[in-house]
VOPAGU-2260 file (C-alpha; in pm, 1 decimal, decimal comma):
REM VOPAGU-2260
SITE   aa  ch    i         X         Y         Z
SITE  MET   A    0    5036,4    -902,3   -2919,4
SITE  PRO   A    1    5088,0    -626,2   -3177,3
SITE  ALA   A    2    5002,7    -273,2   -3067,2
SITE  ARG   A    3    4732,5    -222,1   -3330,4
SITE  LEU   A    4    4555,9    -538,0   -3221,3
SITE  ARG   A    5    4568,4    -419,2   -2859,4
SITE  VAL   A    6    4406,3     -92,8   -2965,4
SITE  ILE   A    7    4121,9    -276,0   -3137,1
SITE  PHE   A    8    4061,5    -499,7   -2834,1
SITE  HIS   A    9    4078,6    -199,1   -2602,3
SITE  ILE   A   10    3820,3      -6,5   -2806,6
SITE  ASN   A   11    3596,5    -311,8   -2823,1
SITE  ALA   A   12    3612,8    -370,9   -2447,8
SITE  THR   A   13    3547,4      -4,6   -2370,8
SITE  SER   A   14    3254,0      28,1   -2608,5
SITE  THR   A   15    3074,1    -300,4   -2539,1
SITE  THR   A   16    3069,5    -312,8   -2159,7
SITE  ILE   A   17    2765,4    -201,3   -1965,6
SITE  LYS   A   18    2962,3     -99,9   -1659,0
SITE  SER   A   19    3277,7     104,8   -1680,6
SITE  LEU   A   20    3616,2     -66,1   -1668,8
SITE  SER   A   21    3904,4      41,5   -1450,1
SITE  ALA   A   22    4228,4     159,4   -1602,1
SITE  SER   A   23    4426,5     -82,2   -1387,5
SITE  TYR   A   24    4222,6    -376,5   -1521,3
SITE  MET   A   25    4268,0    -264,8   -1880,7
SITE  GLY   A   26    4638,5    -209,2   -1825,4
SITE  VAL   A   27    4691,6    -559,4   -1690,7
SITE  ARG   A   28    4470,7    -719,9   -1952,5
SITE  TYR   A   29    4637,5    -552,3   -2251,3
SITE  GLY   A   30    4991,7    -507,5   -2123,0
SITE  ALA   A   31    5006,1    -131,8   -2067,9
SITE  THR   A   32    5067,8      86,3   -1766,0
SITE  GLU   A   33    4771,9     221,1   -1571,7
SITE  LYS   A   34    4852,5     575,7   -1683,1
SITE  THR   A   35    4857,3     476,0   -2050,6
SITE  ALA   A   36    4532,3     281,9   -2016,2
SITE  ARG   A   37    4365,1     577,3   -1842,1
SITE  LEU   A   38    4472,1     818,8   -2115,6
SITE  PHE   A   39    4363,0     582,5   -2390,9
SITE  MET   A   40    4023,8     522,4   -2226,1
SITE  LEU   A   41    3973,7     898,7   -2196,9
SITE  LYS   A   42    4045,2     944,2   -2567,8
SITE  ILE   A   43    3806,9     662,8   -2662,2
SITE  ARG   A   44    3529,4     809,8   -2447,4
SITE  GLU   A   45    3578,8    1154,9   -2600,2
SITE  VAL   A   46    3547,9    1015,7   -2951,4
SITE  MET   A   47    3239,4     811,4   -2861,5
SITE  ALA   A   48    3058,6    1107,1   -2700,3
């Protein structure tokens, strides 16, 4: 899956869920390390706030 498409899916999953998602789940689902998923989720949450 191309990186840009992963970013779009990651943003969609983060913004549309009622409960929070774990970084390990997002990492496995979108093929990234847990550290990368955690950093990306933090950036998404900062922008959405």
